[in-house]
C-alpha positions as CSV (number, residue, x, y, z in Angstrom):
1,M,-26.1,263.0,196.8
2,T,-26.2,266.0,199.2
3,T,-26.0,264.9,202.9
4,F,-27.1,267.0,205.9
5,T,-26.4,265.8,209.4
6,V,-28.7,266.5,212.4
7,E,-26.9,266.0,215.7
8,G,-29.5,264.3,217.9
9,A,-27.5,264.8,221.0
10,A,-28.2,268.5,220.7
11,V,-31.9,267.9,220.9
12,R,-33.1,268.3,224.5
13,G,-36.7,269.2,223.7
14,I,-38.9,270.8,221.0
15,P,-37.1,274.3,221.0
16,S,-33.7,272.7,220.7
17,F,-34.9,270.4,217.9
18,Y,-35.8,273.5,215.9
19,D,-32.5,275.1,216.8
20,E,-30.8,272.1,215.3
21,I,-32.9,272.1,212.2
22,N,-32.2,275.8,211.8
23,R,-28.5,275.2,212.2
24,V,-28.5,272.5,209.6
25,F,-30.8,273.9,207.0
26,M,-31.2,277.7,207.5
27,G,-27.6,278.9,207.9
28,G,-27.8,281.0,204.8
29,E,-31.1,282.6,205.6
30,D,-31.7,285.8,207.6
31,W,-34.7,284.3,209.3
32,R,-35.3,281.1,211.3
33,L,-38.0,278.5,211.3
34,G,-40.3,278.6,214.3
35,D,-41.2,275.6,216.5
36,S,-43.7,274.3,214.1
37,L,-44.4,271.0,212.4
38,D,-45.9,272.9,209.5
39,A,-42.7,274.9,209.1
40,L,-40.7,271.6,209.1
41,D,-43.0,270.2,206.5
42,D,-42.6,273.4,204.3
43,L,-38.8,273.2,204.7
44,L,-38.7,269.6,203.4
45,Y,-40.6,270.7,200.3
46,G,-37.4,272.6,199.4
47,G,-38.6,276.1,198.9
48,F,-36.1,277.8,201.1
49,G,-33.0,277.2,203.2
50,A,-30.3,274.7,202.1
51,L,-32.9,272.5,200.5
52,A,-33.9,275.2,198.0
53,V,-30.5,275.0,196.4
54,A,-29.9,271.3,196.6
55,T,-29.9,269.9,193.1
56,D,-28.8,266.4,194.0
57,P,-30.9,263.8,195.9
58,V,-31.0,264.7,199.6
59,R,-30.0,262.5,202.5
60,V,-30.5,263.6,206.1
61,V,-28.4,261.6,208.6
62,W,-29.8,262.0,212.1
63,R,-27.0,261.0,214.5
64,D,-27.8,259.9,218.0
65,A,-31.5,259.6,217.0
66,E,-32.2,257.6,220.1
67,A,-31.2,260.7,222.2
68,S,-33.7,262.7,220.2
69,R,-36.3,260.0,220.6
70,Q,-36.0,260.3,224.3
71,A,-35.9,264.1,224.4
72,L,-39.0,264.3,222.1
73,G,-40.8,261.5,223.9
74,R,-43.9,261.1,226.0
75,S,-43.4,263.9,228.5
76,E,-42.3,266.5,225.9
77,T,-45.4,265.5,223.8
78,V,-47.7,265.9,226.8
79,A,-46.2,269.4,227.4
80,Y,-46.6,270.2,223.7
81,Y,-50.3,269.4,223.7
82,R,-50.9,271.3,227.0
83,R,-49.3,274.4,225.5
84,K,-51.7,274.1,222.5
85,L,-54.6,273.9,224.9
86,E,-53.5,277.2,226.5
87,Q,-54.3,278.9,223.2
88,P,-57.9,278.2,222.4
89,E,-58.1,281.0,219.9
90,L,-55.5,279.4,217.7
91,F,-55.9,275.6,218.1
92,D,-58.8,273.1,217.8
93,Q,-59.3,272.3,221.5
94,E,-61.2,269.1,221.0
95,R,-58.5,267.7,218.7
96,F,-55.7,268.6,221.1
97,R,-57.6,267.3,224.1
98,R,-57.9,263.9,222.4
99,R,-54.3,263.9,221.5
100,L,-53.3,264.9,225.0
101,A,-55.3,262.0,226.4
102,E,-53.6,259.6,224.0
103,A,-50.2,260.9,224.9
104,E,-50.9,260.7,228.6
105,S,-52.2,257.1,228.3
106,G,-49.2,256.1,226.2
107,T,-51.2,255.2,223.1
108,G,-50.6,258.1,220.8
109,P,-47.5,259.1,218.9
110,T,-44.7,261.0,220.5
111,Y,-43.4,264.3,219.1
112,F,-40.5,262.3,217.7
113,D,-42.9,259.9,215.9
114,I,-44.7,262.9,214.5
115,V,-41.5,264.4,213.2
116,L,-40.7,261.1,211.5
117,D,-44.1,261.1,209.9
118,V,-43.4,264.6,208.5
119,F,-40.2,263.3,207.0
120,A,-42.0,260.2,205.6
121,G,-44.3,262.6,203.7
122,H,-41.2,263.6,201.7
123,P,-39.9,260.4,200.0
124,E,-37.5,262.6,198.0
125,V,-35.6,263.2,201.3
126,D,-33.8,260.0,202.5
127,L,-33.8,260.0,206.3
128,V,-31.2,257.8,207.9
129,L,-31.4,257.3,211.7
130,E,-28.2,256.4,213.4
């Protein structure tokens, strides 16, 4: 089994989360993933980066996951949706208004929860939270 380790203590918000993902998975590439859930999803399919050459089953150990959960929590999620709403030409405004309202009321998923959902969509990647 090939194991990759994400250092959750390095995650202080969405940009630093992708910095950490790039450190772990994109070291051999001459380009980096942007701050995008779609990019994370694409990475986990294994078409590029370290996962493209992994021939064994893959395990991702996310150390200090609780630190990441806090950093990618409610306030970071609200800020994320507000940034989406600042770009009406790119994003479905009604969808992101609903999600912002859910985040502000504490009923919707946090960015951390959404990241976990992305990983869950890839059962071939064993995610271990520590």
